Structure formats: C-alpha cells, structure tokens
Z-matrix of the N, CA and C atoms (Angstrom, degrees):
N
C 1 1.537
C 2 1.471 1 107.49
N 3 1.333 2 114.54 1 129.86
C 4 1.432 3 120.52 2 175.62
C 5 1.523 4 115.42 3 -78.43
N 6 1.189 5 116.35 4 141.27
C 7 1.421 6 125.50 5 177.93
C 8 1.550 7 113.10 6 -79.37
N 9 1.356 8 120.48 7 118.62
C 10 1.420 9 122.22 8 179.83
C 11 1.510 10 105.23 9 -114.59
N 12 1.361 11 114.06 10 143.29
C 13 1.469 12 123.70 11 174.12
C 14 1.442 13 112.83 12 -115.04
N 15 1.312 14 120.42 13 123.53
C 16 1.401 15 125.98 14 -178.20
C 17 1.569 16 105.75 15 -68.32
N 18 1.306 17 119.53 16 122.23
C 19 1.454 18 117.27 17 -175.84
C 20 1.597 19 111.16 18 -76.71
N 21 1.343 20 117.09 19 -7.02
C 22 1.454 21 118.03 20 170.20
C 23 1.424 22 114.87 21 -77.79
N 24 1.275 23 121.31 22 -18.25
C 25 1.383 24 122.17 23 -177.17
C 26 1.580 25 117.40 24 -115.99
N 27 1.401 26 107.70 25 -7.46
C 28 1.463 27 117.36 26 179.22
C 29 1.546 28 115.40 27 -69.87
N 30 1.291 29 118.59 28 131.95
C 31 1.557 30 118.57 29 -176.61
C 32 1.459 31 109.34 30 -66.45
N 33 1.407 32 119.23 31 -17.01
C 34 1.439 33 117.36 32 174.85
C 35 1.526 34 117.24 33 -86.22
N 36 1.309 35 116.66 34 4.22
C 37 1.392 36 120.59 35 -179.32
C 38 1.516 37 106.44 36 -59.60
N 39 1.459 38 118.19 37 146.23
C 40 1.500 39 117.59 38 -171.88
C 41 1.521 40 116.33 39 -74.60
N 42 1.369 41 113.74 40 -24.09
C 43 1.552 42 112.74 41 178.35
C 44 1.568 43 109.46 42 -118.90
N 45 1.197 44 117.31 43 115.06
C 46 1.475 45 124.05 44 179.30
C 47 1.504 46 113.70 45 -88.00
N 48 1.319 47 118.50 46 -3.87
C 49 1.479 48 123.45 47 -175.88
C 50 1.567 49 104.73 48 -51.98
N 51 1.373 50 115.85 49 144.13
C 52 1.341 51 124.21 50 174.57
C 53 1.503 52 119.05 51 81.13
N 54 1.337 53 115.94 52 -6.42
C 55 1.495 54 116.37 53 172.59
C 56 1.542 55 113.51 54 -66.97
N 57 1.307 56 113.88 55 157.15
C 58 1.421 57 115.33 56 178.42
C 59 1.538 58 114.48 57 -73.42
N 60 1.269 59 120.63 58 164.39
C 61 1.405 60 123.82 59 178.27
C 62 1.507 61 110.35 60 -52.22
N 63 1.405 62 120.14 61 152.15
C 64 1.351 63 123.55 62 -171.17
C 65 1.460 64 109.97 63 -137.47
N 66 1.363 65 119.09 64 138.14
C 67 1.536 66 122.39 65 176.02
C 68 1.539 67 98.86 66 -117.34
N 69 1.325 68 116.45 67 134.19
C 70 1.510 69 126.98 68 -179.45
C 71 1.538 70 107.66 69 -134.90
N 72 1.353 71 107.17 70 133.29
C 73 1.531 72 109.90 71 170.29
C 74 1.560 73 105.62 72 -138.66
N 75 1.232 74 113.37 73 151.34
C 76 1.595 75 124.31 74 -174.46
C 77 1.461 76 107.72 75 -155.75
N 78 1.296 77 115.46 76 146.56
C 79 1.474 78 123.68 77 165.52
C 80 1.450 79 113.26 78 -71.02
N 81 1.230 80 119.03 79 144.48
C 82 1.584 81 122.39 80 178.46
C 83 1.550 82 109.05 81 -67.26
N 84 1.293 83 119.26 82 -15.03
C 85 1.529 84 124.50 83 -176.07
C 86 1.583 85 105.62 84 -100.96
N 87 1.292 86 113.49 85 -13.74
C 88 1.497 87 113.93 86 -179.16
C 89 1.500 88 113.64 87 -56.12
N 90 1.344 89 115.64 88 141.17
C 91 1.549 90 120.50 89 178.80
C 92 1.486 91 111.18 90 -69.21
N 93 1.279 92 121.39 91 -15.35
C 94 1.374 93 124.62 92 178.95
C 95 1.540 94 117.49 93 -110.48
N 96 1.411 95 110.07 94 16.49
C 97 1.500 96 118.58 95 -179.27
C 98 1.633 97 106.26 96 -57.45
N 99 1.354 98 115.99 97 -52.00
C 100 1.467 99 110.56 98 -169.05
C 101 1.614 100 112.34 99 -64.80
N 102 1.316 101 113.44 100 -33.16
C 103 1.346 102 115.40 101 173.09
C 104 1.511 103 118.16 102 -57.60
N 105 1.383 104 112.88 103 -42.52
C 106 1.452 105 122.74 104 -178.67
C 107 1.583 106 106.48 105 -66.42
N 108 1.281 107 121.39 106 -45.29
C 109 1.376 108 128.11 107 -179.44
C 110 1.636 109 108.86 108 -58.05
N 111 1.322 110 110.62 109 -52.83
C 112 1.527 111 116.46 110 178.49
C 113 1.436 112 111.61 111 -55.40
N 114 1.445 113 120.51 112 -45.00
C 115 1.418 114 125.80 113 -176.70
C 116 1.508 115 106.33 114 -62.36
N 117 1.246 116 119.49 115 -45.37
C 118 1.473 117 118.30 116 -179.42
C 119 1.480 118 112.69 117 -67.20
N 120 1.311 119 120.93 118 -30.78
C 121 1.386 120 123.57 119 171.62
C 122 1.461 121 110.90 120 -62.34
N 123 1.384 122 114.52 121 -52.23
C 124 1.514 123 117.09 122 -178.62
C 125 1.562 124 109.58 123 -62.94
N 126 1.290 125 124.08 124 -32.81
C 127 1.354 126 122.10 125 -176.34
C 128 1.570 127 104.49 126 -66.70
N 129 1.345 128 116.92 127 -51.12
C 130 1.490 129 123.23 128 -179.41
C 131 1.549 130 110.96 129 -52.72
N 132 1.435 131 113.71 130 -44.44
C 133 1.459 132 117.52 131 -178.51
C 134 1.569 133 109.34 132 -63.13
N 135 1.378 134 116.62 133 -31.96
C 136 1.509 135 117.30 134 -176.32
C 137 1.452 136 111.85 135 -86.69
N 138 1.449 137 117.10 136 9.10
C 139 1.436 138 118.25 137 -175.70
C 140 1.431 139 124.76 138 86.55
N 141 1.322 140 110.51 139 -3.64
C 142 1.508 141 122.20 140 -178.76
C 143 1.505 142 113.67 141 -78.01
N 144 1.248 143 119.66 142 120.72
C 145 1.484 144 126.03 143 176.97
C 146 1.636 145 103.85 144 -55.56
N 147 1.297 146 113.50 145 123.18
C 148 1.508 147 118.92 146 -178.21
C 149 1.551 148 105.37 147 -149.30
N 150 1.480 149 108.56 148 131.45
C 151 1.422 150 120.05 149 171.18
C 152 1.435 151 115.38 150 -114.27
N 153 1.344 152 119.54 151 123.18
C 154 1.419 153 119.22 152 -177.24
C 155 1.580 154 108.72 153 -119.98
N 156 1.328 155 110.84 154 132.73
C 157 1.544 156 115.39 155 175.93
C 158 1.522 157 104.76 156 -120.59
N 159 1.359 158 113.27 157 130.47
C 160 1.489 159 122.52 158 174.31
C 161 1.548 160 106.12 159 -109.31
N 162 1.327 161 114.83 160 118.69
C 163 1.477 162 118.37 161 -176.50
C 164 1.585 163 108.58 162 -94.87
N 165 1.312 164 117.85 163 118.40
C 166 1.391 165 123.13 164 -178.14
C 167 1.555 166 113.19 165 -61.66
N 168 1.274 167 116.61 166 136.14
C 169 1.453 168 125.13 167 171.59
C 170 1.464 169 107.52 168 77.63
N 171 1.293 170 127.78 169 11.39
C 172 1.494 171 125.36 170 -173.82
C 173 1.532 172 112.73 171 -107.56
N 174 1.324 173 115.73 172 127.47
C 175 1.466 174 115.93 173 176.26
C 176 1.473 175 113.92 174 -80.45
N 177 1.292 176 120.83 175 -174.75
C 178 1.543 177 127.43 176 174.00
C 179 1.573 178 106.44 177 -60.04
N 180 1.200 179 114.40 178 140.09
C 181 1.462 180 114.36 179 176.95
C 182 1.480 181 118.22 180 75.94
N 183 1.308 182 116.52 181 2.45
C 184 1.511 183 120.47 182 -172.10
C 185 1.626 184 112.85 183 -50.75
N 186 1.234 185 115.48 184 -32.58
C 187 1.402 186 118.23 185 -178.17
C 188 1.662 187 112.64 186 -74.87
N 189 1.190 188 115.10 187 -26.09
C 190 1.536 189 120.88 188 -176.50
C 191 1.554 190 108.29 189 -90.75
N 192 1.294 191 116.30 190 -20.79
C 193 1.504 192 113.93 191 -176.19
C 194 1.443 193 117.45 192 -112.35
N 195 1.373 194 109.92 193 16.45
C 196 1.555 195 116.31 194 176.85
C 197 1.445 196 115.51 195 64.65
N 198 1.331 197 119.60 196 27.80
C 199 1.485 198 125.47 197 -169.57
C 200 1.588 199 104.96 198 -56.30
N 201 1.311 200 118.93 199 -50.46
C 202 1.404 201 123.74 200 175.65
C 203 1.460 202 108.37 201 -144.70
N 204 1.288 203 118.14 202 109.05
C 205 1.474 204 123.86 203 -164.66
C 206 1.492 205 106.63 204 -61.17
N 207 1.320 206 124.80 205 -43.60
C 208 1.450 207 126.40 206 -169.51
C 209 1.586 208 104.01 207 -70.93
N 210 1.277 209 122.25 208 -34.28
C 211 1.542 210 122.80 209 177.66
C 212 1.409 211 105.31 210 -71.21
N 213 1.341 212 121.46 211 -44.73
C 214 1.476 213 125.41 212 -173.58
C 215 1.513 214 107.03 213 -59.19
N 216 1.332 215 111.14 214 -55.34
C 217 1.581 216 115.94 215 -179.93
C 218 1.495 217 112.57 216 -53.55
N 219 1.256 218 114.65 217 -45.92
C 220 1.551 219 117.23 218 -178.35
C 221 1.459 220 110.54 219 -63.40
N 222 1.369 221 117.61 220 -42.85
C 223 1.599 222 122.74 221 179.05
C 224 1.542 223 106.77 222 -61.74
N 225 1.344 224 118.27 223 -45.51
C 226 1.493 225 115.67 224 -177.14
C 227 1.532 226 109.08 225 -70.25
N 228 1.222 227 120.95 226 -37.01
C 229 1.510 228 122.20 227 173.48
C 230 1.501 229 109.50 228 -58.49
N 231 1.224 230 119.91 229 -46.71
C 232 1.477 231 122.20 230 -175.46
C 233 1.457 232 109.05 231 -69.98
N 234 1.301 233 122.98 232 -36.63
C 235 1.421 234 126.30 233 177.32
C 236 1.507 235 109.83 234 -60.05
N 237 1.340 236 119.70 235 -29.86
C 238 1.503 237 117.82 236 179.10
C 239 1.437 238 110.52 237 -87.40
N 240 1.418 239 114.03 238 -42.22
C 241 1.524 240 116.55 239 -176.71
C 242 1.514 241 116.44 240 -77.28
N 243 1.215 242 118.52 241 -44.48
C 244 1.528 243 120.67 242 -167.45
C 245 1.541 244 112.28 243 -67.73
N 246 1.332 245 118.85 244 -46.33
C 247 1.518 246 117.18 245 179.47
C 248 1.543 247 113.79 246 -53.69
N 249 1.271 248 118.07 247 -29.47
C 250 1.479 249 117.75 248 176.49
C 251 1.454 250 112.53 249 -71.94
N 252 1.324 251 121.72 250 -13.71
C 253 1.466 252 128.10 251 -178.55
C 254 1.496 253 111.70 252 -95.60
N 255 1.245 254 114.85 253 -17.08
C 256 1.601 255 117.45 254 -173.73
C 257 1.526 256 108.64 255 -76.71
C-alpha cells in the first residue's frame, strides 16, 4: 500500500495561513531542529500564532529517554500548559 500525504495537513504545504496556533519544542542537538525552527518561522510569517522552545544540550527524543529529567519535566509541563494560552 502506497503512503499518501494530504497536502492540506502536511507541514511542507506552501501556504500555512489559517492553521491553528502551534506550540513547538525541540532540542538544540535534535537532527530535526532546523526543520522545526523553519516551520515556526513559516507559521509566524503566515500570521499563525506559534511558540517555539529550543532546549539547550538536548538531543532528539530527550523527553522520552530521560536525558535531563528537569528539562524533560519542564518540557512536558509546558506542552500541557502553553497551548491553552496560545
């Protein structure tokens, strides 16, 4: 079965206008950091409320692997709290 991606929900879609507010966080050592930063910039340029947090010294999956418990706990708490405020 071929994988299809709906262009209306893909982050790579050219026009991000009208998307709901977004909360993003990423470790600064994450292999996808640049993509996350670019996406946050594109959202803001499209007039979408977006909040990006880059966690220093954290790799991809830092929150799932207990990389730094204090950072992981703060990130998880922010993911619950902040979107409600956007």
